[in-house]
C-alpha positions in Angstrom: -33.2 -105.7 9.4 -32.5 -105.7 5.4 -31.7 -109.3 5.6 -35.2 -109.9 7.4 -37.0 -108.2 5.0 -34.9 -110.1 2.2 -36.0 -113.5 3.7 -39.4 -112.6 3.9 -39.4 -111.5 0.0 -37.8 -114.7 -1.2 -40.6 -117.0 1.0 -43.2 -114.9 -0.4 -41.6 -115.4 -4.3 -41.6 -118.8 -3.4 -45.5 -119.3 -1.9 -46.0 -117.3 -5.1 -44.5 -120.0 -7.4 -45.8 -122.8 -5.5 -49.3 -121.5 -6.0 -48.7 -120.5 -9.4 -47.9 -124.4 -10.3 -50.8 -125.5 -8.1 -52.8 -123.2 -10.7 -51.4 -124.6 -14.0 -53.8 -127.5 -15.4 -50.5 -128.8 -17.0 -49.0 -129.7 -13.4 -52.5 -131.0 -11.9 -52.8 -133.4 -14.7 -49.4 -134.6 -14.3 -50.0 -135.2 -10.9 -52.9 -137.4 -11.8 -51.0 -139.4 -14.1 -48.6 -139.7 -11.2 -50.9 -140.8 -8.6 -52.8 -142.9 -10.6 -56.3 -140.9 -10.0 -59.1 -142.0 -11.4 -61.2 -139.1 -13.6 -64.8 -138.6 -14.1 -65.5 -137.5 -17.5 -68.0 -136.4 -20.2 -67.7 -137.3 -23.9 -67.6 -134.3 -25.7 -66.3 -135.3 -29.0 -65.9 -137.6 -31.7 -62.6 -137.7 -33.5 -60.8 -139.5 -35.8 -59.5 -142.8 -33.7 -61.0 -141.9 -30.4 -62.7 -138.7 -28.6 -62.4 -135.9 -26.3 -63.1 -134.9 -22.9 -62.2 -132.0 -21.3 -59.9 -132.5 -17.8 -58.8 -129.4 -15.6 -60.1 -127.2 -18.6 -57.5 -129.2 -21.0 -58.7 -131.4 -24.0 -58.0 -134.5 -23.6 -57.7 -137.5 -26.1 -59.0 -140.8 -25.8 -57.9 -143.0 -28.4 -60.8 -145.8 -29.4 -58.5 -148.9 -28.3 -58.8 -147.2 -24.9 -62.0 -146.5 -24.3 -63.1 -150.2 -24.0 -61.8 -153.6 -23.3 -63.5 -154.6 -26.6 -63.6 -153.4 -30.6 -66.3 -150.5 -30.9 -68.1 -150.6 -34.0 -69.5 -147.0 -33.4 -67.6 -144.4 -31.6 -70.8 -142.1 -31.8 -72.7 -144.3 -29.3 -70.1 -142.7 -26.7 -70.5 -138.8 -27.2 -72.0 -137.1 -24.3 -71.4 -140.5 -22.5 -69.9 -140.4 -18.6 -66.8 -142.5 -18.0 -63.9 -142.9 -15.6 -60.2 -142.2 -17.2 -56.6 -141.9 -16.0 -53.9 -139.6 -17.4 -51.5 -141.7 -19.2 -49.7 -138.9 -20.8 -49.1 -135.5 -19.7 -46.8 -133.4 -22.2 -47.3 -129.7 -21.8 -44.7 -128.8 -24.4 -46.3 -130.6 -26.9 -49.9 -129.7 -25.7 -50.5 -133.8 -25.6 -53.2 -135.0 -22.7 -53.6 -138.5 -23.6 -56.7 -140.6 -21.4 -57.8 -143.8 -20.8 -60.4 -146.0 -19.4 -59.2 -149.5 -19.8 -57.0 -150.2 -17.3 -59.9 -149.1 -15.3 -62.3 -151.4 -16.8 -60.0 -154.4 -16.5 -59.2 -154.2 -12.8 -63.1 -153.7 -12.6 -63.4 -156.7 -14.8 -60.6 -159.1 -12.9 -62.6 -157.9 -9.2 -65.7 -159.3 -11.0 -64.4 -162.3 -12.3 -62.9 -162.9 -8.9 -65.8 -162.5 -7.5 -67.7 -165.0 -9.9 -64.6 -167.6 -9.5 -65.1 -168.2 -5.7 -68.6 -169.2 -6.6 -67.9 -171.9 -8.7 -67.4 -175.1 -6.6 -65.2 -178.1 -8.0 -67.3 -181.5 -8.6 -70.0 -178.8 -9.7 -72.3 -179.4 -13.4 -72.6 -176.7 -15.0 -73.8 -175.9 -18.6 -71.8 -173.9 -20.9 -71.2 -173.1 -24.4 -67.8 -174.0 -26.8 -66.6 -170.9 -28.0 -63.3 -171.7 -29.5 -61.8 -174.8 -30.1 -58.0 -175.1 -29.8 -55.4 -178.1 -31.0 -55.0 -178.9 -27.0 -58.7 -178.8 -26.6 -62.0 -176.5 -26.1 -62.7 -173.3 -24.0 -66.2 -173.7 -23.0 -67.9 -170.4 -21.8 -70.1 -170.9 -18.5 -73.3 -169.7 -17.6 -71.3 -167.0 -15.3 -69.9 -165.1 -18.1 -66.4 -167.2 -17.0 -64.9 -168.9 -19.9 -63.0 -172.7 -19.0 -60.7 -175.3 -20.9 -61.7 -178.7 -21.7 -58.4 -180.2 -22.1 -58.5 -182.9 -24.8 -57.7 -185.4 -23.5 -60.9 -184.3 -21.2 -63.5 -184.4 -24.0 -64.4 -188.1 -24.7 -64.2 -191.7 -23.3 -62.5 -192.3 -27.0 -59.4 -191.1 -27.6 -59.4 -188.5 -30.2 -56.7 -186.3 -32.2 -58.5 -183.4 -32.3 -61.5 -181.6 -30.6 -63.3 -180.9 -33.8 -64.0 -184.4 -34.0 -66.6 -184.1 -31.3 -67.2 -180.2 -30.9 -68.1 -177.4 -33.1 -68.6 -173.5 -31.8 -71.7 -173.1 -30.7 -72.5 -176.5 -29.1 -74.2 -176.1 -25.7 -72.3 -178.8 -23.6 -72.9 -179.9 -20.0 -69.4 -180.1 -18.2 -67.9 -181.1 -15.0 -65.5 -178.7 -12.8 -62.2 -180.7 -11.9 -59.8 -178.4 -11.1 -59.6 -174.5 -10.4 -56.0 -173.0 -9.8 -54.5 -169.6 -10.7 -57.7 -168.0 -11.5 -58.2 -170.8 -14.3 -61.0 -173.4 -14.6 -60.4 -176.8 -16.0 -63.6 -178.6 -17.2 -64.7 -182.0 -18.3 -66.9 -183.3 -20.2 -65.6 -187.2 -20.1 -66.2 -186.9 -16.4 -69.7 -186.7 -16.8 -69.5 -189.9 -19.1 -68.1 -191.5 -16.5 -70.0 -190.8 -13.6 -73.2 -191.7 -15.8 -71.7 -195.8 -16.7 -70.3 -195.9 -12.9 -74.3 -194.9 -11.9 -75.5 -197.4 -14.5 -73.2 -200.1 -13.3 -74.2 -199.4 -9.4 -77.7 -199.9 -10.5 -77.1 -203.5 -12.2 -75.4 -204.5 -8.9 -78.1 -204.1 -7.0 -80.5 -206.1 -9.1 -82.0 -209.0 -7.2 -82.3 -212.1 -9.3 -84.7 -214.4 -7.8 -83.4 -217.9 -6.7 -84.4 -221.1 -8.8 -86.7 -222.0 -6.1 -88.3 -219.3 -5.8 -89.2 -219.8 -9.6 -90.5 -222.7 -9.3 -92.7 -221.9 -6.0 -94.2 -219.4 -8.0 -94.9 -221.2 -11.2 -96.2 -224.0 -8.6 -98.8 -221.4 -7.4 -99.8 -220.3 -11.0 -101.0 -223.9 -12.0 -102.1 -225.3 -8.4 -105.8 -224.6 -9.4 -105.9 -225.6 -12.8 -107.9 -228.7 -13.3 -106.7 -231.0 -16.3 
């Protein structure tokens, strides 16, 4: 009987400890980190190098570099803004809770880019803007926001040593999509020039030159009613 009571007391203590662990906010945020849980939070303060948001009653710090995929010039624009974050560090002994929105934003951008990429067709002609020049070619940002590479061999029908011989950052160009592989878009300006040349050659081939007899007949018709 005493053994049964002792066992019941032990089970009760274990249950109590489990409930205590569940009630400990640091254990909760540690579980969020382990499971990669997305948390919807409100930015409640601006501090040096980042912002503050509360999670389970704990003060979480979001570094400026983890708020966005691009540089943030003014952190004040995030005050009271609601964002989605994940726990990337939960250290109870040091009282440090670090949050990040960057991983979620990357996943969202990847999904959006995949959707845009699916709408791009090889062989299509699109407009874009030269955003950077490299030794091996030029990167062009398309109207849908994606970027593609015009390899130096695809810039001009003439042989060039560098992209800046023909292109400049900010130039608006028409490009032809010549390939899509592993999420990367290959573009060509030269292909458009070649297409134009081929079309002009085809037009010349279809021009019908009248035969000599037809020309003579035509001249005869012109002079037959003229009296000398």
